[in-house]
ZATOR-661858 format. One record per residue (C-alpha): y, x, z; residue in one letter; residue number from 1. Coordinates in steps of 0.5 Angstrom, whole numbers, always signed. Example, Ala and Ser with C-alpha at 12.3 -4.5 7.8 and 13.67 -1.06 7.14 Angstrom:
# ZATOR-661858
<site><yy>-9</yy><xx>+25</xx><zz>+16</zz><r>A</r><k>1</k></site>
<site><yy>-2</yy><xx>+27</xx><zz>+14</zz><r>S</r><k>2</k></site>
This chain:
# ZATOR-661858
<site><yy>+304</yy><xx>+425</xx><zz>+387</zz><r>M</r><k>1</k></site>
<site><yy>+308</yy><xx>+419</xx><zz>+384</zz><r>L</r><k>2</k></site>
<site><yy>+305</yy><xx>+415</xx><zz>+380</zz><r>T</r><k>3</k></site>
<site><yy>+308</yy><xx>+412</xx><zz>+374</zz><r>K</r><k>4</k></site>
<site><yy>+309</yy><xx>+405</xx><zz>+379</zz><r>A</r><k>5</k></site>
<site><yy>+311</yy><xx>+409</xx><zz>+384</zz><r>D</r><k>6</k></site>
<site><yy>+317</yy><xx>+413</xx><zz>+379</zz><r>L</r><k>7</k></site>
<site><yy>+320</yy><xx>+408</xx><zz>+375</zz><r>A</r><k>8</k></site>
<site><yy>+321</yy><xx>+405</xx><zz>+383</zz><r>K</r><k>9</k></site>
<site><yy>+324</yy><xx>+412</xx><zz>+385</zz><r>A</r><k>10</k></site>
<site><yy>+329</yy><xx>+412</xx><zz>+379</zz><r>Q</r><k>11</k></site>
<site><yy>+329</yy><xx>+404</xx><zz>+381</zz><r>K</r><k>12</k></site>
<site><yy>+333</yy><xx>+406</xx><zz>+386</zz><r>I</r><k>13</k></site>
<site><yy>+337</yy><xx>+412</xx><zz>+384</zz><r>F</r><k>14</k></site>
<site><yy>+340</yy><xx>+409</xx><zz>+379</zz><r>A</r><k>15</k></site>
<site><yy>+342</yy><xx>+403</xx><zz>+385</zz><r>E</r><k>16</k></site>
<site><yy>+344</yy><xx>+408</xx><zz>+390</zz><r>R</r><k>17</k></site>
<site><yy>+348</yy><xx>+412</xx><zz>+385</zz><r>D</r><k>18</k></site>
<site><yy>+352</yy><xx>+405</xx><zz>+384</zz><r>T</r><k>19</k></site>
<site><yy>+353</yy><xx>+403</xx><zz>+390</zz><r>T</r><k>20</k></site>
<site><yy>+356</yy><xx>+410</xx><zz>+391</zz><r>Q</r><k>21</k></site>
<site><yy>+361</yy><xx>+410</xx><zz>+385</zz><r>R</r><k>22</k></site>
<site><yy>+363</yy><xx>+403</xx><zz>+389</zz><r>M</r><k>23</k></site>
<site><yy>+364</yy><xx>+407</xx><zz>+395</zz><r>R</r><k>24</k></site>
<site><yy>+369</yy><xx>+413</xx><zz>+392</zz><r>D</r><k>25</k></site>
<site><yy>+372</yy><xx>+407</xx><zz>+388</zz><r>R</r><k>26</k></site>
<site><yy>+375</yy><xx>+402</xx><zz>+395</zz><r>V</r><k>27</k></site>
<site><yy>+376</yy><xx>+410</xx><zz>+399</zz><r>T</r><k>28</k></site>
<site><yy>+380</yy><xx>+413</xx><zz>+392</zz><r>G</r><k>29</k></site>
<site><yy>+383</yy><xx>+408</xx><zz>+388</zz><r>Q</r><k>30</k></site>
<site><yy>+388</yy><xx>+402</xx><zz>+391</zz><r>R</r><k>31</k></site>
<site><yy>+383</yy><xx>+396</xx><zz>+393</zz><r>V</r><k>32</k></site>
<site><yy>+388</yy><xx>+389</xx><zz>+392</zz><r>A</r><k>33</k></site>
<site><yy>+386</yy><xx>+382</xx><zz>+393</zz><r>L</r><k>34</k></site>
<site><yy>+386</yy><xx>+379</xx><zz>+387</zz><r>M</r><k>35</k></site>
<site><yy>+387</yy><xx>+370</xx><zz>+386</zz><r>V</r><k>36</k></site>
<site><yy>+386</yy><xx>+367</xx><zz>+379</zz><r>G</r><k>37</k></site>
<site><yy>+385</yy><xx>+370</xx><zz>+372</zz><r>E</r><k>38</k></site>
<site><yy>+388</yy><xx>+373</xx><zz>+366</zz><r>G</r><k>39</k></site>
<site><yy>+397</yy><xx>+371</xx><zz>+366</zz><r>K</r><k>40</k></site>
<site><yy>+395</yy><xx>+366</xx><zz>+371</zz><r>D</r><k>41</k></site>
<site><yy>+392</yy><xx>+372</xx><zz>+376</zz><r>A</r><k>42</k></site>
<site><yy>+397</yy><xx>+372</xx><zz>+383</zz><r>G</r><k>43</k></site>
<site><yy>+395</yy><xx>+378</xx><zz>+388</zz><r>E</r><k>44</k></site>
<site><yy>+396</yy><xx>+377</xx><zz>+396</zz><r>V</r><k>45</k></site>
<site><yy>+399</yy><xx>+381</xx><zz>+399</zz><r>V</r><k>46</k></site>
<site><yy>+395</yy><xx>+383</xx><zz>+406</zz><r>L</r><k>47</k></site>
<site><yy>+399</yy><xx>+387</xx><zz>+412</zz><r>S</r><k>48</k></site>
<site><yy>+396</yy><xx>+395</xx><zz>+411</zz><r>A</r><k>49</k></site>
<site><yy>+392</yy><xx>+394</xx><zz>+417</zz><r>A</r><k>50</k></site>
<site><yy>+389</yy><xx>+387</xx><zz>+416</zz><r>Y</r><k>51</k></site>
<site><yy>+387</yy><xx>+392</xx><zz>+407</zz><r>L</r><k>52</k></site>
<site><yy>+385</yy><xx>+398</xx><zz>+412</zz><r>G</r><k>53</k></site>
<site><yy>+380</yy><xx>+394</xx><zz>+416</zz><r>Q</r><k>54</k></site>
<site><yy>+376</yy><xx>+390</xx><zz>+409</zz><r>I</r><k>55</k></site>
<site><yy>+377</yy><xx>+397</xx><zz>+407</zz><r>I</r><k>56</k></site>
<site><yy>+373</yy><xx>+400</xx><zz>+412</zz><r>A</r><k>57</k></site>
<site><yy>+369</yy><xx>+394</xx><zz>+413</zz><r>D</r><k>58</k></site>
<site><yy>+366</yy><xx>+395</xx><zz>+406</zz><r>V</r><k>59</k></site>
<site><yy>+365</yy><xx>+402</xx><zz>+406</zz><r>T</r><k>60</k></site>
<site><yy>+360</yy><xx>+401</xx><zz>+412</zz><r>A</r><k>61</k></site>
<site><yy>+357</yy><xx>+396</xx><zz>+408</zz><r>S</r><k>62</k></site>
<site><yy>+356</yy><xx>+402</xx><zz>+402</zz><r>L</r><k>63</k></site>
<site><yy>+354</yy><xx>+406</xx><zz>+407</zz><r>D</r><k>64</k></site>
<site><yy>+348</yy><xx>+403</xx><zz>+409</zz><r>Q</r><k>65</k></site>
<site><yy>+346</yy><xx>+401</xx><zz>+402</zz><r>Q</r><k>66</k></site>
<site><yy>+347</yy><xx>+409</xx><zz>+401</zz><r>I</r><k>67</k></site>
<site><yy>+343</yy><xx>+411</xx><zz>+409</zz><r>T</r><k>68</k></site>
<site><yy>+338</yy><xx>+405</xx><zz>+406</zz><r>A</r><k>69</k></site>
<site><yy>+336</yy><xx>+408</xx><zz>+399</zz><r>A</r><k>70</k></site>
<site><yy>+337</yy><xx>+416</xx><zz>+401</zz><r>N</r><k>71</k></site>
<site><yy>+331</yy><xx>+412</xx><zz>+407</zz><r>A</r><k>72</k></site>
<site><yy>+327</yy><xx>+409</xx><zz>+401</zz><r>A</r><k>73</k></site>
<site><yy>+327</yy><xx>+415</xx><zz>+397</zz><r>L</r><k>74</k></site>
<site><yy>+325</yy><xx>+420</xx><zz>+404</zz><r>T</r><k>75</k></site>
<site><yy>+319</yy><xx>+415</xx><zz>+405</zz><r>D</r><k>76</k></site>
<site><yy>+317</yy><xx>+416</xx><zz>+398</zz><r>M</r><k>77</k></site>
<site><yy>+316</yy><xx>+424</xx><zz>+398</zz><r>G</r><k>78</k></site>
<site><yy>+322</yy><xx>+425</xx><zz>+393</zz><r>V</r><k>79</k></site>
<site><yy>+329</yy><xx>+428</xx><zz>+396</zz><r>E</r><k>80</k></site>
<site><yy>+335</yy><xx>+425</xx><zz>+395</zz><r>P</r><k>81</k></site>
């Protein structure tokens, strides 16, 4: 049985995992660009398709690792992810 502290920890892990999953969905489903500056002074750095693809793959892999770690932590607590 989970204690109140365990429940709070599990809820925090769930929230962080959900945020990570939403970011992963955005990285893989929306246009990704490298921007320099802010507001009207911002400019986009044009990257080759292959280089941008590798950046997206690396970020996606990192986010997947974070999701897997969160799921493992929840499972270790006896909570089904």
